[in-house]
N, C-alpha and C positions, 0 to 999 in steps of 0.2 A: 504494499499500499504505499502510497505517496503521501497521504497526509495522515499523521496519528488522530483516529478517532478519539472524541471527548474531550476535545482541547477548548479553552476560552468559549464553554458553554455554562449555562446554569445548571443547576440540579447534579454536581458532580462534586466529588471529592478531591482534595488535594493533590492526589498524583493523577490527575485527569478521568479516573475511572467515574463512571456516573453512580451517585447513591441510589439507593433502593428506590424512591420516589423517580429519580430522572431514567432508571432503568425501565420502571413499569409503564412509566411515560412513552420512551421511543418504543418498546416493544409494542405496547398497546397501539399505537398510531400505526405502526409498521402493519399489525394485523389487521386493524380496521380497515385500512386502505385497501389492503391485498383482498379481504374478503367483498367489501361492496365493490371493486374492480371485478372481480372472479363472477359473481352475481350478475352484474351489469351486463359485462361482455358475453358471460354464457346464454344469457336470455337472446340478447341480440344476435349472436351467431349460431344459434341453435339450428335455424332453419338450414344451415349449411352442412349440419351433421354431427353427430356426437363427438368424433375422432378431432374435426376441424374445430368445432366449439371449445373443447376441454384444452387442447394444447395452445391454440391463440388466446384464449382468455386466462390460461395460466400464465403465458408468457406476459401479456398486457397488465396482469396484476400485478407479478413481481416487477417489472418497468417500473409502475408507478408508485408502488409501495417502497422501492428503494430509491429512486430518484428524489421522491418527495423528501422523504424521513432524512438521506444522506447531506441533501441541500439544508434542511431544517437546522438538524442538530450539528453538522460536523462541516458547515460550508464547502462541502465537497460534491465530486460528482460521480456517475457510475465507475470511471475509472480507478475510484479509490476503494473499490469493493472488490478488488481482485481482477478488475476486467480490462486494465490496460493491455495495449499488444506490444508485444517485445519478440525478439528471436527467442528469448526463455520460453513466453508464453506460448509461442507456436510450437517448441518441441513439447512442452507439455500437454498440448491439445491433440497433436498428432500421435503422440506415445498414448494417450488416453483411449482416442478412437480405436488405434491398432490393437491394446489391450481387450478393449470391449469387445471387438470383432472378433479375436482370436478366442476369447473365453466363450462366446456364444456359440462359434464354430466347433470348438473343442464340445461344447456341451450336447450340440444335437449331431455332430459328425459321428461319434464314437456310437452312438446306438445305432446308427444306419451301419457303420462298420461292422458291428457284432450283432446286426439283423433283429434287433429287437424295434426297430423303427424303419419304416419304407415309405417311399414318396408314391402317391396317388393324384391321379389327375383331379384338378377341382374344374369349377364352371369356368369358361376361357373369360380371359380379360380383354375388356375393349379398349384398345389404346395402352397397351401396355407401357410404351417407355415413358408417354406422360405421365401415365397414373404413376409408375416407380419414381420420375423426377419429384412428383408433387408430395407423394408420401416421405419422400427423403427429407424433402424442405421441412414438411409439416413436423417430423419428428426431432429434428434440429431446433425448430422453434420450442417445441413441447420439453425437449431435454435441457435448453438453456432456461427455458422459465422455471422449471422445477429446481435447478440448481440454484436460480436467484432468490425463489421463493423461500427456499428450506437452508440454502448455505449464504443468503446476502445478509444485509445490513443487522437484522435482528440477530442471526445466528454469529455474527461476527463478533457483536457487541456483548452476547453471553459470553463467546468463547474468550475474549479479554478481560471480561469482569469475574468470571468464576475460574473453571478450570475444564480441559479437553473432556475430562471423564461426566464432570457435570452438564457439559453442553451437547457433546455429541449424540450419548446414547436418549437423553430424552427428546431431541429435537430427532432423531432416528425413529423413534416409537410414533411420533406425530407423522413422519413420513409414509411409516406403513400403515397405519390407521387412516390415512388421506385415500387411500386405495383401496379401503373395504367396501366403497360404493362402486366401485368397476363392476362392469359384467363378468358375473360367473366368479366373483371373488371367492376366497378360500382362507382357511387359517393359515394354510402352509404358505400361499401367496404374501399373505400379511407379514409372517414371519421372515421370509425370504427377502421382502421389501425391506424391512428394519434392517436386516444384514446390509443390504444395498445401501440404505441410508448411513450407516457407520462405516462403509468403506468411502462411500463419496464425502462424507463432512471428515474422515482423517483424510482423504485427498486433499483438501482445501486447508487444512491444520499444518501438514507437512511442507506444502509449497506456498503458502499464503497468498494463493490466487484460485479462481474459479475455473480455469482452464483444463485442470485434470480431469476435475471430476465432471465436467460438461462434455469433454470427449470419452471419457468413459461411459458415461451414461448414452449419448448417442450411439457409439460405436455398437454397445449392445442392442439397442433398440432398432437399430436400421439392420443388422442381422437377423434378428427372428423371424421378420417376416418374408426374408429372402428363401429360408427353409419353408414357408408356407404356415408359420405358427402363428397361435394368437399372441398379442403382446400384452400383458395385464387386463386379459379379458376382451382385447379388441382383435376382430378380424381385419385384415387389412386387405387381402386378395389380391397382390400385386404380380405374382408369378405363376399363376394358372397351374397351382401344384398345391398339395398339402401333405404334412407329415403324419402318419398313422402309427401309432405305437401297439406293440402286444404285451405292454408289461403294466402294471396297474398305474392308477391315477397317482399313487402316493409318489411313484417315481417320474412320470411324465407330466403331471401338473395338470392332466386333464383340459376341460373345457377354457378353463382360465391361461392356460399355456405353460411352458417349461417352468416359469418363474413361481408356479405353484408346489411344483416337484421337489424331492429332497436332492435329486442332482445338482440344481441349481444352488443348493446350500453349499455342497462339496465345491462347486465352481467357484463362488464368491470367496469361499475361505482362502481356496488356490490363488484367486485374484489376487486377494490381500496381500497374501505372503510373498507373492510374484513380485509386487510392485512396493514392497517395503525398502528394499535397497535403493529404487529410483526416488522414491521420497527422502529417505536421509540424503542421498549426494545432492538432491535440489536445493534441501535446506540449508546445507552445509555452507 
């Protein structure tokens, strides 16, 4: 971050950290702005479909909540929230995308290799290339929006005011519960989303920026539909095929998609361990 948050403002302690009143005020305004914008945009965009409405309303809510609160309380801009672009930011973003793609490909490629899942033809896709491009862009907005919403100003303020453990876990639980209303949501899906929240929160903590977490989020979300799988309960239908499993929903995730299965649990843990060295080198 280029500007230390919590300087020259009221409602803070001598060390620059906000006191409890200041903390509640800042996070409360962030949550209120995000909630109101999410509801408003969701209503306006609903005729465009659930996927478009949910992703773009999330992005809009995150942008408004972050831009207003960081300007009011910190006299800063969105770049102060870990969104400034630089060669290091590019490296983190592309490492994140590559890691997310590799994790999703491993998750779905191995079952195909060991013949516990196979591809089947799905209804043909009209205008497949334009549909693929459209879904790819929408998913990027969705990933960036969720990262800004859950790991933006409010998360970063809590992180510097308390501790990583007292911040990352509660916010990750909220992240998981926020997906409970998705189509075909399951307990396994919520648990795995909490684990993803821990990974993505850790990615910000280790790098001090949002690019690694946005890349991870997007790489994963981008890859699952390419295998014809549901993404957090949403059916994209961009490739003209679907993946059918011959093992139980406990492993495959069922109608919610692979994120609802225990295979994802193992993959997220492996991804976390694999990125630990990268995070340490970036912070050093």
